C-alpha positions in Angstrom: 0.0 0.0 0.0 2.8 2.3 0.8 4.6 1.7 -2.5 1.5 2.1 -4.5 0.7 5.3 -3.0 4.1 6.6 -3.7 4.0 5.8 -7.3 0.6 7.4 -7.7 1.9 10.7 -6.2 5.0 10.5 -8.4 3.1 10.8 -11.6 0.3 13.1 -10.4 0.2 16.3 -12.6 0.9 19.6 -10.9 -2.0 22.0 -10.3 -2.2 24.8 -12.8 -2.0 28.3 -11.3 -5.3 30.2 -11.5 -5.6 32.8 -14.2 -5.8 36.4 -13.0 -9.1 38.1 -13.9 -8.6 40.9 -16.6 -9.5 44.3 -15.2 -10.3 47.6 -17.0 -7.7 50.3 -16.6 -8.2 52.3 -13.5 -8.9 55.6 -15.3 -11.6 53.9 -17.4 -13.3 52.9 -14.2 -13.6 56.6 -13.3 -15.1 57.7 -16.6 -18.2 59.0 -14.8 -16.1 61.4 -12.8 -14.3 62.7 -15.9 -17.6 63.0 -17.7 -19.1 65.0 -15.0 -16.1 67.3 -14.9 -16.2 67.8 -18.6 -19.9 68.6 -18.6 -19.3 71.1 -15.8 -16.5 72.8 -17.7 -18.6 73.1 -20.8 -21.4 74.6 -18.8 -19.0 77.2 -17.3 -17.6 78.1 -20.7 -21.0 78.4 -22.1 -22.2 80.6 -19.3 -19.2 82.9 -19.6 -19.6 83.1 -23.4 -23.3 83.9 -22.9 -22.5 86.5 -20.3 -19.8 88.1 -22.5 -22.2 88.2 -25.4 -24.9 89.8 -23.2 -22.5 92.4 -21.9 -20.8 93.1 -25.3 -23.3 95.7 -26.3 -22.4 98.6 -28.6 -20.6 101.5 -27.0 -23.0 104.4 -26.8 -21.0 106.9 -24.7 -17.4 108.2 -25.0 -16.5 110.4 -22.2 -13.3 112.5 -22.6 -11.3 114.1 -19.7 -8.3 116.4 -19.8 -7.1 119.9 -20.0 -7.3 120.7 -23.7 -5.4 123.5 -25.4 -4.0 121.9 -28.6 -6.2 118.8 -28.9 -9.9 119.0 -29.4 -12.4 116.5 -28.0 -13.7 116.0 -31.5 -10.3 114.7 -32.6 -10.2 112.2 -29.8 -13.8 111.0 -30.4 -12.9 110.5 -34.1 -9.9 108.4 -33.2 -11.9 106.2 -30.8 -15.0 105.8 -33.0 -13.8 102.9 -35.2 -13.1 100.8 -32.1 -16.4 101.5 -30.4 -18.2 99.3 -32.9 -16.4 96.3 -31.5 -18.6 96.3 -28.5 -18.2 97.2 -24.8 -16.3 94.0 -23.8 -14.5 93.2 -27.1 -13.1 96.7 -27.7 -9.3 96.5 -27.5 -8.3 99.2 -25.0 -4.6 99.0 -26.0 -5.4 99.6 -29.6 -7.6 102.6 -28.7 -4.8 104.0 -26.5 -2.3 103.8 -29.4 -4.8 105.5 -31.8 -5.3 108.4 -29.4 -1.6 108.8 -28.7 -0.9 109.1 -32.4 -2.7 112.4 -32.5 -0.4 115.4 -32.5 0.1 117.0 -29.1 -1.1 113.9 -27.2 1.5 112.8 -24.7 -0.4 110.0 -23.0 -3.9 108.5 -22.9 -5.7 106.2 -20.5 -8.7 104.2 -21.6 -11.2 102.6 -19.3 -14.6 100.8 -19.5 -17.6 102.3 -17.7 -20.6 100.1 -17.2 -22.9 99.6 -19.0 -21.9 101.0 -22.4 -19.3 103.7 -22.1 -15.6 104.3 -22.6 -13.7 106.9 -20.7 -10.7 108.5 -22.3 -8.3 110.6 -20.2 -5.8 112.6 -22.2 -2.6 114.4 -21.1 -1.3 116.9 -23.7 2.4 117.4 -24.6 4.1 120.4 -23.0 6.4 122.2 -25.4 9.7 123.0 -23.8 11.7 124.2 -26.8 11.5 124.9 -30.5 13.5 122.7 -32.9 14.7 124.1 -36.2 12.2 126.0 -38.2 8.9 124.7 -36.9 9.6 121.6 -34.7 8.7 121.3 -31.0 10.5 119.4 -28.2 8.7 118.2 -25.0 10.0 118.4 -21.5 11.8 115.0 -22.0 13.7 116.4 -25.0 11.6 114.4 -27.5 10.7 115.8 -30.9 6.9 115.4 -30.9 5.9 117.8 -33.7 8.2 118.3 -36.8 6.0 121.0 -38.4 3.9 123.0 -36.0 1.4 125.4 -37.4 1.9 127.6 -34.3 5.3 127.9 -32.6 5.3 129.8 -29.3 8.0 132.5 -29.8 8.9 132.6 -26.2 10.3 129.1 -26.3 14.1 128.6 -26.5 15.3 127.9 -30.0 17.4 124.7 -30.5 19.0 123.7 -33.8 21.6 121.3 -35.2 22.3 118.9 -38.1 19.6 116.5 -39.2 19.0 113.8 -36.5 20.8 115.7 -33.7 17.7 116.9 -31.9 18.1 114.4 -29.1 21.8 115.4 -28.5 21.0 119.1 -28.5 18.0 118.7 -26.3 20.0 116.7 -23.8 22.6 119.4 -23.5 20.0 122.1 -23.3 18.2 120.4 -20.4 21.5 119.8 -18.6 22.7 123.4 -19.1 19.5 125.4 -18.5 19.3 124.5 -14.9 22.9 125.6 -14.2 22.2 128.9 -16.1 19.0 129.6 -14.2 20.9 129.1 -10.9 23.3 131.8 -12.0 20.5 134.2 -12.9 20.8 133.7 -16.7 18.5 132.0 -19.3 19.4 130.2 -22.5 17.4 131.7 -25.4 19.0 129.6 -28.1 21.4 126.7 -28.4 23.1 125.6 -31.7 25.2 122.7 -32.8 26.9 123.3 -36.1 28.1 120.7 -38.7 31.6 120.6 -37.2 30.3 119.7 -33.8 30.8 123.2 -32.2 28.4 124.6 -29.6 27.1 128.1 -29.3 24.3 129.6 -27.2 22.5 132.9 -27.0 21.4 134.3 -23.7 18.1 136.1 -23.2 20.2 139.2 -22.7 21.4 139.1 -26.3 24.9 137.8 -25.5 26.3 134.9 -27.5 28.5 132.4 -25.7 30.9 130.4 -27.9 31.7 127.0 -26.4 33.4 125.2 -29.3 33.8 121.5 -29.7 36.0 120.4 -26.8 35.5 120.5 -23.0 32.1 122.0 -23.4 30.9 121.3 -19.9 34.1 122.7 -18.4 33.9 125.8 -20.5 30.3 126.3 -19.5 31.2 126.1 -15.8 34.1 128.6 -16.4 31.7 131.0 -18.1 29.2 130.8 -15.2 31.8 131.2 -12.4 34.2 133.7 -14.1 33.1 135.3 -17.4 29.5 136.0 -16.3 30.8 138.0 -13.3 32.9 140.2 -15.6 30.1 141.0 -18.1 27.2 141.2 -15.6 27.0 145.0 -15.6 27.7 145.6 -19.3 25.5 143.0 -21.0 23.9 145.6 -23.4 27.4 146.5 -24.7 28.6 142.9 -25.3 28.0 140.9 -28.5 29.7 137.6 -27.6 31.9 135.9 -25.1 34.4 133.4 -26.6 35.2 130.6 -24.2 37.4 128.6 -26.6 40.6 129.4 -24.8 42.5 127.1 -22.4 43.5 130.0 -20.2 40.6 132.5 -20.3 38.1 134.0 -22.7 37.6 136.9 -25.1 34.8 139.5 -25.2 33.4 140.9 -28.3 32.0 144.4 -27.8 29.1 145.6 -30.0 30.4 147.5 -33.1 34.0 147.3 -31.8 35.0 143.6 -32.2 37.1 141.8 -29.6 39.1 144.2 -27.5 39.8 142.2 -24.3 40.8 138.7 -23.4 43.9 136.5 -23.5 46.6 137.0 -26.1 46.4 133.4 -27.3 44.1 132.5 -30.2 41.3 130.0 -29.6 42.4 126.4 -29.5 43.3 125.3 -33.0 40.9 122.3 -32.8 38.0 124.8 -32.3 39.0 127.6 -34.7 
């Protein structure tokens, strides 16, 4: 019995492992969750689109704020009008701002929506600080904002120079005018010639020749030294030539230069 039992167990086939049951991927099992989220997203998008459509009514009112001297409200309204047809919500405020700022004399513009169907335009005009050339105008930042002005205020200082040099001339004017005002003088005109030499006219009628080299140093020397010498005889003086390394020359009206150092102006400036 024992031997027989052993043989039977010897040839007995091994039990086959049970097959694992196939399962759906986990994310497919949650399809209901994703479906609900998708439906909710579509509902929200649809609601926002409907709300935007309902609010995007035509612009009926354009309110304009600002202190107007050179720009008229009619010009601003005309610049805004093409964008107002886009609707209250769809109107591109950045495009409107650019269109308004392209108008002559407009320095900066702010555009805002006002419920339910209005746009508010706030305009800041340019401030002319100097004339440029024949009929150009520079603002307080030294930027050329009008090349051909129909009206040029005659009281503005007159700056001039070669084509394309307005920024360079304006920068020197803005830097020099403050120093001159501190010394009790005012620049009426500033010129840069084709050779790169500087010359300025004071409101007293005196011309100051600064030349091409060491312009800042020569200006300081004029303020601290030469201006003290000429202070009481401005009506008699035509020009002060600062193009000397050791002094200056004075040109008297109708007499020519009769005082100053014996040396000629620096050769590089003559």
